[in-house]
C-alpha positions, 0 to 999 in steps of 0.5 A, a space after each residue: 093568729 096574725 099580728 095586725 097593727 091599727 093605723 097610728 092613733 091621731 094625737 087627739 085620739 078622736 076628731 070629735 064633733 059635738 053631738 055626732 056619734 060615729 061607727 066603723 065596720 071592718 068586714 072580711 069574707 063573702 058577699 053575705 058578710 058584706 050585706 050584713 055589714 051594710 045592714 048594720 051600717 043602715 041601722 046605725 045611721 037610723 040611730 043617728 050615727 055617721 061612718 068613721 074612716 078610722 077605728 080611732 074616730 069611732 064610738 062603736 066598732 063592729 068586726 064582721 068575721 069569716 072562718 071559711 078559710 084559716 087565713 080569713 080566721 087568722 086575719 079576723 082574730 088578729 084585728 080583734 087582738 089589735 083593738 085592745 090598744 084602742 080600748 086601752 086608750 079609749 075605754 068608752 069605745 064600744 066593740 062588737 064582733 059578729 060573723 061566722 067566728 062567733 056562733 057557738 064560740 061566744 064564751 071562749 072568745 069572751 075569755 080570750 078577748 075581754 075588751 070586746 063588749 058584744 058577740 053576736 051571730 050572723 044576722 042577729 041584729 036585734 042584739 045590737 040594741 044592748 050596745 046601741 040603746 038608740 036602736 030600741 026606737 028603730 024597727 030593725 025589720 023595716 030598715 032596708 039593706 043598702 049596697 055593700 058597705 063603703 065607709 064614708 060613701 056619700 054617693 048614691 048607691 048603684 049596686 046592692 046585695 039582697 040576701 034571699 036565703 040564709 043558712 045551708 042544708 048541705 053538709 059538705 065535709 070541709 065546710 063550716 058554714 052550716 054549723 055557723 049559719 044554721 039550716 036554710 031559711 028563705 025570705 018570703 017573695 014579697 019581702 024580697 021584692 019590697 026591699 028591691 023596690 025600695 033600693 030601686 027608689 033610691 037609685 040602685 040599678 043592679 041587685 045581686 040576690 044572695 044565699 049560701 046556696 041561692 038556688 035552693 031558694 023557696 023550698 021551705 016557703 008555702 007553695 015552694 016558689 023557686 029561684 026562677 020564680 023569684 027572678 021573674 018577680 024581681 025582674 018586674 021591679 021598675 028601675 032595676 036594670 040588672 039582676 045577678 045571683 050568688 052562689 049556686 049548687 050544681 045539684 039545684 041548677 035546673 033547666 027552669 033556672 037556666 031558661 030564666 037566665 036565658 029569657 029574662 032580659 034583666 038577668 045577667 048572663 053570668 053563672 057562678 057554679 062551684 065545682 070544687 074538684 074535678 075528681 069523682 072520688 074527691 067529690 064523694 069525700 067532699 060530700 058534694 052530691 054530684 059527679 064530674 059527668 053531671 057537672 059537665 052536663 049542666 055546664 053544657 046545658 047552660 052554654 046551649 041555652 045561654 050562648 054568651 054566658 060567662 062562667 066562674 067556679 071555685 076550686 079547693 086544692 090539697 083536700 085530704 087524700 088528694 093524689 097527684 092524679 086526682 089533682 090533675 083531673 081537676 086541672 084537666 077539667 079547668 082546661 076543658 071548660 075554660 072558665 072566665 074566672 076561677 077562685 082557688 083555695 088551699 084546703 085548711 081544716 075547719 074544726 067541727 067539720 067531718 074532714 077535720 077528723 081526717 089526716 091533713 096529709 097533703 104537705 103545705 108546699 104541695 098545696 102551694 104548688 097545686 095552687 100556683 099551677 091552677 092560678 097560672 093555668 087560669 091566668 092564661 085562659 082568662 087572658 085568652 078569653 078576655 082578648 076576644 073583647 079587644 076592638 069590640 064595644 061592651 056595655 058596663 054599669 059604672 059603679 065608681 072610681 078606682 085609682 082615677 079611672 071609672 070602673 064598671 062591669 059587663 053583664 058577664 061580670 067582667 071588670 072594665 076601666 076607662 078614663 074620662 072627665 065628668 061624672 059617670 057613676 050610675 050610668 050605663 056606658 058603652 066602652 070600646 075595649 082597647 086592651 085586655 088582661 086576665 083580670 080586667 079590660 081597658 077601653 074608651 067610652 062612646 060619647 055624645 059631644 066632646 066631654 059629656 058622657 052618654 047616658 045609653 039605654 039598653 
């Protein structure tokens, strides 16, 4: 378990304001966790709470955990451990822990961390009522999801995550998610559309539809609508200008879905399609249900129908039994496809999964070497792919400030920064790219007048 120190306790412990109750949410992990933290924040706001930047200032602290990788689990456990000091100084503070760490582990965790008041599984928001009695008067189902949780953020939301399917029916041999989030459960189309309409009414311009396997959406609903059908319905919502979706499985990335991305103007030309390995034997042992050849065919089809598409993927190095040649097959696949972004992780066994029963026989130092090799390769490829934007003008949706610069993303999900006076948040802006790095672009906004930002239509 990692040792984590909370920020030093302020002298007064709580900067109290009479009658004001505060909450603090700590989140690690995937976009689904961010969305669920946002939902918890929305519920607490409905109950009369306001966000606190520091744990020491909060009346309730929620910890949203991840166990997909050992490093994430260690960070979560370290943070929960550090909260013991807060509880000693302020016995009245209420602490809740949720996320994938919790499912099926409540009793064991309660014995280890007795200062935690409530353990609740992913999306089990109704259980918060036992800790926050004010929620008894709140209709949990009617509280719409705001954008990803940002403590203290008072500006209007620009982007939002919208879960559309929970759980996962795939049982990849390395993945703990199906054991912690359960089987797939799709939200009805009308419910998703109604939530997006509410977000649009609040000024949200871009939504990302979420699922552990988002393109499995709808198979369990009457009439079996699919993700392409849902994209068409969300596309009709006035005020929404961009639509994204995460995360897809190659097995379900159909021609119908590719055509929806190609044909619907609001759906962004970006596809995240995890491959995990470039070797067929490793994919078989991972229980991924496709071959490298089938994956290549899907990528070729995507690029055929969506010529300007940007692609990202996930890779695991050091899977049990992965030989040097099998790793090189992955390396060569990355060289061949030339993704715009690659998320690479070193394999770590997850208790309860099939692969956890096998010898973790790739030495840690060898995992690190392979990890570095993929990172170095992708840094070169990403730099080369981003350099093609230099001198060109790209459209971004500005979602906020970062270190004094305005920040936004292209339709292809490339991060862009620029400096300019005025308030650009929530605007579509054309930026002339002046510099490129592997991770982001720098540029200058196209303006109307000397200082006023241009509100550019598409």
